C-alpha positions as CSV (number, residue, x, y, z in Angstrom):
1,M,-107.8,104.3,37.5
2,T,-104.8,103.4,39.5
3,E,-103.2,105.4,42.3
4,V,-100.1,107.4,41.5
5,R,-97.1,107.9,43.8
6,A,-94.1,110.1,43.4
7,V,-90.7,110.4,45.2
8,V,-88.9,113.7,44.7
9,H,-85.4,114.4,46.0
10,L,-84.6,118.1,46.6
11,K,-81.2,119.6,47.4
12,V,-81.7,122.5,49.9
13,R,-79.6,125.6,49.4
14,P,-77.4,126.3,52.5
15,G,-79.3,128.2,55.2
16,D,-82.7,127.8,53.5
17,L,-84.2,124.8,55.2
18,D,-86.6,126.8,57.3
19,R,-88.0,128.6,54.3
20,V,-88.4,125.2,52.4
21,I,-90.2,123.6,55.4
22,D,-92.6,126.6,55.6
23,A,-93.4,126.1,51.9
24,A,-93.9,122.4,52.5
25,R,-96.3,123.2,55.4
26,T,-98.3,125.4,53.0
27,F,-98.6,122.5,50.5
28,V,-99.6,120.0,53.1
29,R,-102.2,122.3,54.7
30,Q,-103.7,123.1,51.3
31,A,-103.9,119.5,50.3
32,A,-105.5,118.5,53.6
33,E,-108.1,121.3,53.4
34,S,-109.1,121.2,49.8
35,E,-107.7,118.3,47.8
36,P,-109.4,115.0,48.9
37,D,-107.7,113.0,46.1
38,V,-104.3,113.8,47.6
39,L,-104.0,110.7,49.8
40,N,-100.7,111.7,51.4
41,L,-98.0,114.3,51.1
42,A,-95.0,113.9,53.3
43,Y,-91.6,115.7,53.5
44,Y,-88.5,114.0,55.1
45,V,-85.3,115.8,55.9
46,D,-81.8,114.2,56.1
47,P,-79.9,114.6,59.3
48,D,-77.7,117.4,57.8
49,G,-80.7,119.4,56.5
50,E,-79.3,119.3,53.0
51,T,-81.8,117.0,51.3
52,I,-85.5,116.7,51.4
53,V,-87.3,113.7,50.1
54,V,-91.0,114.2,49.2
55,H,-93.4,111.2,49.2
56,E,-96.6,112.0,47.3
57,H,-99.6,109.7,47.0
58,Y,-102.6,110.5,44.8
59,R,-105.9,108.7,44.0
60,S,-105.1,109.0,40.2
61,A,-102.9,110.8,37.6
62,A,-105.7,113.4,37.3
63,A,-105.4,114.0,41.1
64,M,-101.7,114.6,40.8
65,L,-102.2,116.9,37.8
66,A,-104.9,118.8,39.8
67,H,-102.5,119.2,42.8
68,L,-99.8,120.6,40.6
69,G,-102.2,123.1,39.2
70,A,-103.5,124.1,42.6
71,M,-100.1,124.6,44.3
72,D,-99.9,127.9,46.2
73,P,-97.8,130.1,43.8
74,E,-95.8,131.9,46.6
75,A,-94.9,128.6,48.3
76,A,-94.0,127.1,44.9
77,A,-91.7,130.1,44.1
78,T,-90.1,129.7,47.5
79,L,-89.5,126.0,46.9
80,G,-88.0,126.7,43.4
81,A,-85.8,129.5,44.7
82,H,-84.3,127.5,47.6
83,T,-84.0,124.0,46.3
84,T,-82.7,122.1,43.3
85,V,-84.6,119.0,42.0
86,E,-82.2,116.1,42.1
87,S,-84.5,113.3,41.0
88,V,-88.2,112.6,40.4
89,E,-89.7,109.1,40.3
90,V,-93.4,108.5,39.5
91,F,-95.1,105.2,40.1
92,G,-98.4,104.1,38.5
93,E,-100.4,104.7,35.4
94,V,-99.8,108.2,34.2
95,T,-101.4,110.2,31.4
96,D,-99.6,112.1,28.6
97,E,-101.0,115.3,30.2
98,L,-99.3,114.5,33.5
99,R,-96.0,113.6,31.7
100,S,-96.1,117.0,30.0
101,A,-96.7,118.8,33.3
102,L,-93.8,117.0,35.0
103,A,-91.4,117.7,32.1
104,A,-90.7,121.1,33.7
105,W,-89.0,119.2,36.6
106,G,-86.3,117.8,34.3
107,E,-85.8,114.1,33.8
108,V,-88.5,112.0,35.4
109,A,-88.3,108.2,35.8
110,Y,-91.6,106.4,35.3
111,F,-92.5,103.0,36.7
112,R,-95.7,101.1,35.8
113,P,-97.4,98.7,38.1
114,A,-96.3,95.1,38.0
115,V,-97.2,93.3,41.3
116,S,-98.6,94.7,44.5
117,L,-100.2,93.6,47.7
118,R,-102.9,96.3,47.4
């Protein structure tokens, strides 16, 4: 099994940044409390508060799939209502099941491992 990472760019609807950050806090708290195979989940905001970049790091494709299935439904609905997915990139060995789950996000770019320090 190889670790899987994802980078997601979200466009925030005007005036909705605080709601999106609250949803992000819910996801991070949930992962910290009950998802040991989520190695990191970080949200970054551009200076204008218009774009959020999410960096996700999982122990495996199965861990990413489990995280997607365990997301707080209210926070996920908030994220969906107040952002637009601009791009999704996934790095690592992924399963067909994970690809199917990510298809709902639109076009996803996949990158397989080539060379790495770790």
